C-alpha positions as CSV (number, residue, x, y, z in Angstrom):
1,M,103.9,113.2,88.8
2,V,103.2,109.7,90.1
3,N,99.6,109.0,91.2
4,C,99.5,108.0,94.9
5,S,95.9,106.7,94.8
6,K,95.4,103.1,95.8
7,P,93.0,100.6,94.3
8,E,89.8,99.9,96.2
9,A,90.0,97.2,98.8
10,P,88.3,93.9,97.9
11,H,84.7,93.4,99.0
12,M,84.2,91.5,102.2
13,A,81.2,90.4,104.2
14,E,78.3,92.7,103.3
15,S,77.3,93.3,106.9
16,L,80.7,94.5,107.8
17,S,81.8,96.2,104.5
18,S,80.4,99.6,105.4
19,S,82.1,99.7,108.8
20,Q,84.8,102.1,109.5
21,Q,85.8,100.2,112.7
22,I,88.9,98.4,113.6
23,L,87.9,95.2,115.5
24,R,90.2,93.9,118.1
25,F,90.4,90.5,119.8
26,G,93.3,89.2,121.8
27,T,96.4,90.7,120.2
28,F,94.8,90.8,116.7
29,E,93.2,93.7,114.8
30,V,90.9,93.2,111.9
31,N,89.8,95.8,109.3
32,P,86.7,94.3,107.8
33,R,86.5,96.8,105.0
34,S,90.0,96.2,103.6
35,G,90.0,92.5,104.6
36,E,93.2,92.8,106.7
37,L,94.2,90.8,109.7
38,R,97.2,92.1,111.7
39,K,99.1,91.2,114.8
40,G,101.4,93.8,116.3
41,G,101.1,95.8,113.1
42,V,102.3,93.0,110.9
43,R,99.8,91.8,108.3
44,I,98.9,88.1,108.5
45,K,98.0,86.2,105.3
46,L,94.3,85.5,105.4
47,H,91.9,86.0,102.6
48,G,88.9,84.6,100.8
49,Q,86.7,82.1,102.6
50,P,88.9,81.8,105.8
51,F,88.6,85.6,106.2
52,E,84.8,85.4,105.6
53,V,84.6,82.8,108.4
54,L,86.5,85.2,110.7
55,A,84.1,88.0,109.8
56,M,81.1,85.9,110.7
57,L,82.6,84.9,114.0
58,L,83.4,88.6,114.8
59,E,79.8,89.6,114.2
60,R,78.7,87.2,117.0
61,P,81.5,86.7,119.5
62,G,80.6,84.0,122.1
63,Q,77.7,82.7,120.0
64,V,77.6,79.7,117.8
65,V,77.9,80.2,114.0
66,T,76.4,77.0,112.6
67,R,77.8,75.1,109.7
68,E,74.6,75.7,107.8
69,E,75.0,79.5,108.2
70,L,78.6,79.1,106.9
71,R,77.3,77.2,103.9
72,L,74.7,79.8,103.1
73,R,77.2,82.6,103.4
74,L,80.1,81.1,101.7
75,W,78.6,78.6,99.2
76,P,75.4,79.8,97.5
77,T,72.8,77.2,96.6
78,D,73.9,77.1,92.9
79,T,77.5,76.3,93.8
80,F,78.5,72.6,93.8
81,V,81.3,71.9,96.2
82,N,82.3,69.4,98.9
83,F,81.0,71.5,101.7
84,D,82.5,69.6,104.6
85,H,85.9,69.7,103.0
86,G,85.6,73.4,102.2
87,V,84.6,74.5,105.6
88,N,87.2,72.3,107.3
89,T,89.9,73.8,105.1
90,A,88.7,77.4,105.8
91,I,88.7,76.7,109.6
92,N,92.1,75.1,109.5
93,K,93.6,78.1,107.6
94,L,92.0,80.5,110.0
95,R,93.4,78.6,113.0
96,E,96.8,78.5,111.3
97,A,96.7,82.3,110.9
98,L,95.7,82.9,114.5
99,G,98.2,80.3,115.9
100,D,95.3,78.5,117.4
101,S,94.7,74.8,118.1
102,A,91.5,72.7,117.7
103,D,92.6,70.6,120.7
104,N,93.3,73.6,123.0
105,P,91.5,76.6,121.4
106,R,92.1,80.1,122.5
107,F,90.0,81.8,119.7
108,V,88.0,79.4,117.6
109,E,86.1,76.6,119.4
110,T,84.5,73.7,117.5
111,L,81.1,72.5,118.6
112,P,80.8,69.0,117.0
113,R,78.1,68.7,114.3
114,R,76.9,72.2,115.2
115,G,79.4,74.9,114.2
116,Y,82.0,77.2,115.7
117,R,82.3,79.9,118.3
118,L,84.7,82.9,118.8
119,L,86.0,82.6,122.4
120,A,87.7,86.0,122.6
121,G,85.9,89.3,123.3
122,V,85.8,91.8,120.5
123,Q,86.3,95.5,120.9
124,E,85.5,98.2,118.3
125,Q,87.7,101.3,117.8
126,D,87.1,104.1,115.4
127,R,89.4,103.8,112.4
128,A,90.3,107.5,112.5
129,T,91.5,107.5,116.1
130,A,92.8,104.0,116.7
131,P,96.6,103.8,116.8
132,E,96.4,100.4,115.2
133,A,94.5,101.9,112.2
134,V,97.7,103.8,111.5
135,L,100.3,101.3,112.7
136,P,101.1,100.0,116.1
137,V,104.6,99.5,117.2
138,G,105.4,96.2,115.5
139,V,106.7,93.0,116.9
140,T,110.2,94.5,116.6
141,G,109.2,97.5,118.8
142,R,110.0,99.9,115.9
143,R,107.8,102.7,114.8
144,A,107.0,103.4,111.2
145,V,107.9,106.8,109.8
146,A,107.2,108.4,106.4
147,V,109.2,111.5,105.4
148,L,107.3,113.3,102.7
149,P,108.8,115.4,99.9
150,F,109.3,119.0,101.1
151,K,107.0,121.6,99.6
152,L,108.6,124.4,97.6
153,L,107.0,127.6,98.7
154,T,108.9,129.6,96.1
155,P,108.1,127.5,93.0
156,N,110.8,127.4,90.4
157,P,111.2,124.3,88.0
158,E,114.9,124.6,88.5
159,D,114.5,123.9,92.2
160,D,112.0,121.0,92.0
161,Y,114.8,118.5,92.7
162,L,115.1,119.8,96.3
163,S,111.7,118.5,97.3
164,V,112.5,114.8,96.9
165,A,116.3,115.1,97.4
166,L,116.0,116.6,100.8
167,A,113.4,114.0,101.9
168,D,115.7,111.3,100.6
169,A,118.6,112.5,102.7
170,V,116.5,112.6,105.9
171,I,115.1,109.1,105.0
172,N,118.6,107.7,104.7
173,R,119.8,109.2,107.9
174,L,116.8,108.1,109.9
175,G,116.7,104.6,108.5
176,A,120.4,103.8,108.6
177,N,120.6,102.0,111.9
178,G,117.3,100.2,111.7
179,E,115.8,101.6,114.9
180,L,112.9,103.0,112.9
181,L,110.9,101.6,110.0
182,V,111.3,104.4,107.5
183,R,109.4,104.2,104.3
184,P,111.7,104.4,101.3
185,T,111.9,107.4,98.9
186,G,110.1,105.5,96.2
187,A,107.1,105.0,98.5
188,V,106.7,108.8,99.2
189,A,108.0,110.5,96.0
190,C,104.4,110.4,94.5
191,Y,103.3,112.9,97.1
192,A,105.5,115.7,95.7
193,K,103.5,118.7,94.6
194,Q,100.4,117.3,96.2
195,A,98.2,119.0,98.7
196,I,98.1,116.4,101.5
197,D,96.6,115.8,104.9
198,P,99.2,114.1,107.1
199,L,96.7,111.9,108.9
200,T,95.3,110.7,105.6
201,V,98.8,109.9,104.3
202,A,99.6,108.1,107.5
203,R,96.7,105.8,106.9
204,E,97.7,105.3,103.2
205,L,101.3,104.5,104.1
206,N,100.4,102.6,107.3
207,V,102.7,104.6,109.5
208,Q,102.6,106.2,113.0
209,V,104.7,109.2,112.2
210,I,104.7,111.7,109.4
211,V,107.5,114.2,108.7
212,E,106.6,117.0,106.3
213,G,108.3,120.3,105.6
214,S,108.7,123.2,103.3
215,I,111.5,125.0,101.5
216,Q,111.8,128.7,100.6
217,K,114.7,129.6,98.3
218,F,115.8,133.2,97.8
219,G,118.9,133.1,95.5
220,Q,121.4,131.1,97.5
221,R,119.5,131.5,100.8
222,L,117.3,128.8,102.1
223,R,114.6,128.7,104.8
224,L,113.6,125.1,105.8
225,H,110.7,124.2,108.0
226,A,109.9,120.6,109.2
227,Q,107.1,119.3,111.3
228,V,106.7,115.8,112.8
229,W,103.2,114.5,113.3
230,N,102.1,111.8,115.7
231,A,99.3,110.5,113.5
232,A,98.0,108.1,116.1
233,E,97.2,111.1,118.4
234,S,96.7,113.8,115.7
235,S,99.4,115.8,117.5
236,T,102.6,117.6,116.6
237,L,105.8,116.1,118.1
238,L,108.3,118.6,116.8
239,T,108.6,121.8,114.7
240,V,112.1,122.9,113.5
241,K,113.2,125.8,111.4
242,H,116.6,126.5,109.8
243,D,117.9,129.4,107.7
244,S,121.1,128.7,105.8
245,E,123.1,129.2,102.6
246,M,122.6,126.7,99.8
247,A,126.2,125.6,100.4
248,D,125.3,124.5,103.9
249,L,122.3,122.4,102.9
250,F,124.0,119.1,103.9
251,E,124.6,120.4,107.5
252,V,120.9,121.6,107.7
253,Q,119.4,118.3,106.5
254,D,121.7,116.5,109.0
255,K,120.3,118.7,111.8
256,I,116.8,118.1,110.7
257,A,117.3,114.3,110.7
258,G,118.9,114.5,114.1
259,A,116.1,116.5,115.6
260,V,113.5,114.2,114.2
261,A,115.3,111.1,115.5
262,R,115.7,112.6,119.0
263,A,112.0,113.5,119.0
264,L,111.3,109.8,118.3
265,G,113.8,108.5,120.9
266,A,116.1,107.1,118.2
267,R,119.4,107.9,116.7
268,A,120.1,109.3,113.2
269,T,123.5,108.1,112.2
270,T,125.6,107.5,109.1
271,S,126.4,103.9,108.2
272,S,129.8,104.3,109.8
273,E,128.3,105.4,113.1
274,V,130.3,108.6,113.3
275,P,129.0,112.2,113.1
276,A,128.3,113.2,109.6
277,A,130.7,115.5,107.8
278,A,130.0,117.6,104.7
279,P,130.4,115.1,101.8
280,T,132.0,117.7,99.5
281,K,133.3,121.3,99.7
282,Y,132.1,122.0,96.2
283,P,128.6,123.4,96.1
284,L,128.1,122.6,92.4
285,A,129.1,118.9,93.0
286,F,126.6,118.7,95.9
287,E,123.8,120.3,93.8
288,L,124.5,117.8,91.0
289,F,124.4,115.0,93.5
290,L,121.0,116.1,94.9
291,R,119.6,116.5,91.4
292,A,120.8,113.0,90.5
293,V,119.1,111.6,93.7
294,E,115.8,113.0,92.6
295,R,116.2,111.6,89.1
296,L,117.0,108.1,90.4
297,S,113.8,108.1,92.4
298,R,111.8,108.0,89.1
299,V,113.2,104.6,88.0
300,N,113.2,105.0,84.2
301,L,115.9,104.8,81.6
302,W,116.0,108.5,80.6
303,D,116.2,109.7,84.2
304,T,118.8,107.1,85.2
305,Q,121.0,108.1,82.3
306,T,120.6,111.7,83.2
307,A,121.5,110.9,86.9
308,I,124.6,109.1,85.7
309,A,125.7,112.2,83.7
310,M,125.2,114.4,86.7
311,L,127.1,112.1,89.1
312,E,129.9,111.6,86.7
313,K,130.3,115.4,86.6
314,A,130.1,115.6,90.4
315,V,132.9,113.2,90.9
316,K,135.0,114.9,88.2
317,L,134.5,118.2,90.2
318,D,135.4,116.4,93.5
319,P,137.1,113.0,93.1
320,G,136.9,112.6,96.9
321,F,133.1,112.8,96.9
322,V,132.3,109.3,98.4
323,A,128.5,109.6,98.4
324,A,128.5,110.5,94.7
325,W,130.8,107.6,93.8
326,A,128.4,105.2,95.7
327,R,125.3,106.6,94.0
328,L,127.1,106.4,90.7
329,A,127.8,102.8,91.3
330,E,124.1,102.3,92.2
331,A,123.0,104.0,88.9
332,Y,125.4,101.9,86.9
333,M,124.0,98.7,88.5
334,I,120.5,99.9,87.8
335,M,121.5,100.1,84.1
336,A,123.2,96.7,84.2
337,V,120.3,94.9,85.9
338,T,117.2,96.7,84.6
339,F,117.8,98.5,81.3
340,E,120.9,97.3,79.5
341,P,122.2,94.0,80.8
342,G,125.8,93.3,80.0
343,V,129.4,93.6,80.9
344,R,129.7,97.3,80.2
345,W,127.7,98.7,83.0
346,V,128.9,96.2,85.6
347,R,132.5,97.1,84.8
348,R,131.8,100.8,85.2
349,G,130.0,100.0,88.4
350,D,132.9,98.1,89.7
351,R,135.3,101.0,89.1
352,A,132.9,103.4,91.0
353,I,132.6,100.8,93.8
354,R,136.4,100.5,94.2
355,R,136.8,104.2,94.3
356,A,134.1,104.6,97.0
357,L,135.6,101.9,99.1
358,K,139.1,103.2,98.8
359,L,137.9,106.6,100.1
360,D,135.7,105.0,102.8
361,P,136.0,101.3,103.5
362,R,132.9,101.5,105.7
363,N,130.5,102.9,103.1
364,A,127.5,100.7,103.2
365,E,126.1,101.7,99.9
366,A,129.3,100.8,98.1
367,H,129.4,97.3,99.8
368,C,125.8,96.8,98.7
369,E,126.6,97.6,95.1
370,R,129.7,95.4,95.3
371,G,127.5,92.5,96.3
372,R,125.2,93.2,93.4
373,A,128.1,93.5,90.9
374,L,129.5,90.2,92.0
375,W,126.2,88.4,91.5
376,T,125.8,89.0,87.8
377,P,127.0,87.1,84.7
378,A,129.8,89.6,84.3
379,G,130.7,89.0,88.0
380,N,130.6,85.2,87.4
381,F,127.9,84.8,90.1
382,R,130.3,84.7,93.0
383,N,127.6,83.8,95.5
384,R,129.8,83.7,98.6
385,A,131.7,86.9,97.9
386,A,128.5,88.7,97.0
387,L,126.8,87.5,100.3
388,R,129.8,88.7,102.3
389,A,129.6,92.1,100.7
390,L,125.9,92.4,101.2
391,S,126.2,91.2,104.8
392,A,128.8,93.8,105.4
393,A,126.4,96.4,104.0
394,V,123.6,95.2,106.4
395,R,126.0,95.3,109.4
396,L,127.1,98.8,108.6
397,S,123.5,100.0,107.8
398,P,120.9,97.7,109.3
399,G,118.1,99.7,107.7
400,S,119.5,99.3,104.2
401,R,116.5,98.0,102.3
402,R,118.4,97.6,99.1
403,A,121.1,95.5,100.7
404,K,118.6,93.4,102.6
405,T,116.6,92.8,99.4
406,W,119.6,91.5,97.4
407,Q,121.0,89.5,100.3
408,S,117.6,87.8,100.5
409,V,117.4,87.2,96.8
410,I,120.8,85.4,96.8
411,F,119.8,83.4,99.9
412,L,116.8,82.2,97.9
413,H,119.0,81.1,95.0
414,V,121.5,79.2,97.1
415,G,118.8,77.4,99.0
416,L,118.7,79.3,102.3
417,L,114.9,79.7,102.0
418,E,114.2,80.5,105.7
419,E,116.8,83.2,105.7
420,A,115.5,84.6,102.4
421,K,111.9,84.7,103.7
422,E,112.9,86.4,106.9
423,G,114.9,89.1,105.1
424,L,112.2,89.8,102.5
425,L,109.5,90.0,105.2
426,S,111.6,92.6,107.0
427,V,111.8,94.6,103.7
428,L,108.0,94.4,103.5
429,N,107.8,95.7,107.0
430,T,109.6,98.8,105.8
431,D,107.8,99.1,102.5
432,P,104.6,97.0,102.4
433,E,104.2,97.8,98.7
434,D,107.5,96.5,97.5
435,A,106.4,94.4,94.5
436,L,109.9,92.8,94.0
437,S,109.9,91.4,97.6
438,L,106.4,90.0,97.0
439,V,107.5,88.3,93.8
440,F,110.5,86.6,95.5
441,L,108.4,85.6,98.5
442,G,106.2,84.0,95.9
443,Q,109.2,82.2,94.5
444,I,110.2,80.9,98.0
445,A,106.7,79.5,98.3
446,M,107.0,78.0,94.9
447,Y,110.3,76.3,95.9
448,R,108.4,74.8,98.9
449,W,105.8,73.6,96.4
450,D,103.1,75.7,98.2
451,Y,101.4,76.9,95.0
452,D,98.5,78.6,96.7
453,E,100.9,80.9,98.7
454,A,103.0,81.5,95.6
455,E,99.9,82.5,93.7
456,E,98.8,84.9,96.4
457,Y,102.2,86.7,96.6
458,H,102.2,87.1,92.8
459,L,98.7,88.5,92.8
460,R,99.6,91.0,95.5
461,A,102.6,92.1,93.4
462,F,100.5,92.5,90.3
463,H,98.0,94.5,92.3
464,I,100.8,97.0,93.2
465,D,102.6,96.9,89.9
466,P,100.7,95.3,87.0
467,T,103.8,95.6,84.7
468,N,106.4,94.2,87.0
469,I,108.8,92.3,84.8
470,W,109.8,89.7,87.5
471,A,106.2,88.9,88.4
472,H,105.4,88.3,84.7
473,L,108.5,86.0,84.3
474,F,107.8,83.9,87.4
475,H,104.0,83.7,87.1
476,P,103.7,81.0,84.3
477,T,105.8,78.6,86.3
478,I,103.2,78.3,89.1
479,A,100.6,77.1,86.6
480,L,103.1,74.8,84.9
481,Y,104.0,73.0,88.1
482,R,100.3,72.7,89.0
483,G,99.5,71.2,85.6
484,Q,97.2,74.0,84.7
485,L,98.4,74.1,81.1
486,E,95.8,76.4,79.5
487,E,96.3,78.9,82.3
488,A,100.1,78.6,81.8
489,A,99.7,79.3,78.1
490,E,97.7,82.4,78.9
491,R,100.3,83.7,81.4
492,I,103.1,83.2,78.8
493,R,101.0,85.1,76.3
494,V,100.5,88.0,78.6
495,A,104.1,88.1,79.7
496,R,105.3,88.2,76.1
497,Q,103.5,91.5,75.7
498,L,106.2,93.0,78.0
499,L,109.1,90.6,77.3
500,R,108.6,89.4,73.8
501,D,111.6,87.1,73.1
502,D,112.8,86.5,76.7
503,P,114.5,83.1,76.8
504,W,112.9,82.1,80.1
505,L,109.5,82.6,78.6
506,Q,110.6,80.5,75.6
507,S,111.7,77.7,78.0
508,C,108.4,77.9,79.8
509,D,106.7,77.5,76.5
510,A,108.8,74.5,75.8
511,L,107.9,73.0,79.1
512,L,104.2,73.6,78.3
513,W,104.5,71.7,75.1
514,A,106.5,68.9,76.7
515,K,103.7,68.5,79.3
516,R,101.2,68.3,76.4
517,G,103.2,65.4,75.0
518,E,104.4,67.4,71.9
519,F,108.0,66.5,72.4
520,R,109.4,67.5,69.0
521,K,107.9,71.0,69.3
522,A,109.2,71.2,72.9
523,E,112.7,70.3,71.8
524,Q,112.7,72.9,69.1
525,L,111.5,75.6,71.5
526,I,114.0,74.7,74.2
527,Q,116.9,74.8,71.7
528,R,115.8,78.3,70.7
529,A,115.7,79.4,74.3
530,L,119.2,78.0,75.0
531,R,120.5,80.0,72.0
532,G,119.1,83.2,73.7
533,G,122.3,85.2,73.3
534,K,124.3,86.8,76.1
535,P,123.6,85.5,79.6
536,L,121.2,87.5,81.7
537,L,120.6,87.8,85.5
538,H,117.9,85.0,85.2
539,T,119.6,82.7,82.7
540,H,120.0,80.1,85.5
541,H,116.2,79.8,85.5
542,V,116.3,79.1,81.8
543,F,118.7,76.2,82.4
544,H,116.5,74.9,85.3
545,T,113.4,74.9,83.2
546,A,115.3,73.4,80.2
547,A,116.4,70.6,82.5
548,A,112.7,69.8,83.3
549,V,112.0,69.8,79.5
550,H,114.8,67.3,78.8
551,V,113.6,64.9,81.5
552,L,110.1,64.9,79.9
553,V,111.5,64.3,76.4
554,G,113.6,61.4,77.7
555,K,117.1,63.0,77.8
556,P,118.1,62.7,81.5
557,A,121.9,63.1,80.9
558,R,121.3,66.4,79.2
559,A,119.0,67.4,82.0
560,T,121.7,66.9,84.6
561,E,124.2,68.8,82.5
562,L,121.7,71.8,82.4
563,L,121.2,71.7,86.2
564,R,125.0,71.8,86.6
565,K,125.1,74.9,84.3
566,A,122.3,76.5,86.4
567,S,124.2,75.8,89.6
568,G,127.3,77.4,88.2
569,M,125.4,80.5,87.1
570,G,123.8,81.6,90.4
571,L,121.4,78.8,91.2
572,P,123.2,76.1,93.2
573,N,119.9,75.3,94.9
574,Y,120.3,71.9,96.6
575,P,116.8,71.8,98.2
576,V,115.0,72.7,95.0
577,F,116.9,70.4,92.7
578,R,116.5,67.6,95.2
579,D,112.8,68.0,95.6
580,D,111.6,69.3,92.2
581,P,109.0,66.8,91.0
582,H,110.4,66.9,87.5
583,F,113.6,65.4,88.7
584,H,112.3,62.4,90.7
585,S,113.1,60.1,87.8
586,L,116.7,61.1,88.0
587,S,117.2,59.9,91.6
588,D,118.9,56.6,90.5
589,R,121.2,58.2,88.0
590,P,124.9,58.4,89.2
591,E,125.6,61.8,87.5
592,F,122.5,63.4,89.1
593,L,123.4,62.0,92.5
594,R,127.0,63.3,92.3
595,L,125.6,66.8,91.4
596,I,123.2,66.7,94.3
597,A,125.9,65.6,96.7
598,N,128.2,68.4,95.6
599,L,125.4,70.9,95.9
600,K,124.5,69.6,99.4
601,R,128.1,70.3,100.6
602,E,128.0,73.8,99.1
603,W,124.6,74.5,100.7
604,A,125.9,73.3,104.1
605,G,128.8,75.8,103.7
606,Y,126.3,78.6,103.1
607,R,124.2,77.6,106.0
608,Q,127.3,77.5,108.3
609,E,128.5,81.0,107.3
610,F,125.2,82.9,106.6
611,G,122.4,80.9,108.2
């Protein structure tokens, strides 16, 4: 069982750290204990000294906080800094977070040579009762919902799968059209078999609404009970009970999802926007499907392989079982991307995708997996076709977190950075602890050369998932671009504990030595990285880094050739190649200018179709 416990929040201003209050000013809410600033339920980036400044202003609204008081709080006497620069930077970051202006302040007023004053009134609200302490309706007007694994009241290890599988079905139905922010199965699976308090879980998951339920199983008979909690008001919105045969479980879970949606003033629909029909007439095939769903929620090699075996048996029992074909495609792609990169699993995934789309051309899950399969080395990184497939998935199922994530990842790689950021932030709105989205938001910041923001996103990802592979792969590049060579060396060393011979880490090591002026060693290392065997999902980043190495060692023609390779393997990133500081010396070379011109035309095409 996965542990749902969260790390302790960082220490903030001592005078506020023991408070259990939510502080409100204007349209903002501040939780001093956790160090969080929110607007409309959406967390706003503010940490460290800028947040400490805000905390001091909130302690004394309407009163002047002097620059000397700021210095004593933020910079102890034994700390040597440029104080004026430090406080100005902190105030500027605070104003940026609040959307405020020094010339026409709404919140933070400057009193020249004296200090600063908070202009807005501050209200306190108890954390346990404040709706904002759970989650206010966000800027999109959508409420956040968590569907917890159902409790088995007749414990039997053979029936454990029902707990998560039933929750997963309700989650998918509630979240399909995007009217509600429904936490994904991976965010709630850890609550299976736990004694929980709905209001406590609501705070932990930052949601307004909790759906919990129970299952009693007597042979092939089921009794299901579901309860919907309004956590903001500590009240029950809905209670439903159903008795059914195991063979009718799909119909029952559909009724539960519909009842919950109606109670919340939303619709529970399938991706095709038509009333749901039973996906299969074969009870054993449906049971295998449910068991596989529960296995896939665990995200490890053994359970993924077991889920594949179950789904393969399910589609053999019922070749017309569309949902099973789509989940089988997903499982194959998990193997291809996460556990065993290569052509084998992509080809098997492609067959399952084709079968699902032949049976149901409007199946959002199959379109999503088609997009993923097209954007792999085996799929020849067909960027445009992949984006079209993923865009179709998002149109059919606006709440599809998986489709939105991979659409955004490809946007990032083809240079549509604004679109990528918008998409990933919407994913975080659904699942605030999605480490993958945080990593790629960090990469977007990196590609805008905002190293501080990139670092912050990576640290948040590590806080959630210390062993996240993508975070460890990307993290050294921030230090390399900043010129922090010893820090980069340490990050490469740490990453190698998880990814010993990864060619991208080898290319980062080569760039490190090139920046140290050890050109011969850098060339040896980069040649080893470029001989890294079969292409991987991130091989284009190896080529990008290798191009930087070749510029530093004085081989510009080879650098341009490597950038051309990167662009042909999923990274045709015109803005990044144009602005990368390593390539400024190439700006007068005809072959580089031709490459940039071609990439600009390609980028303009992406913007026109998808921007």
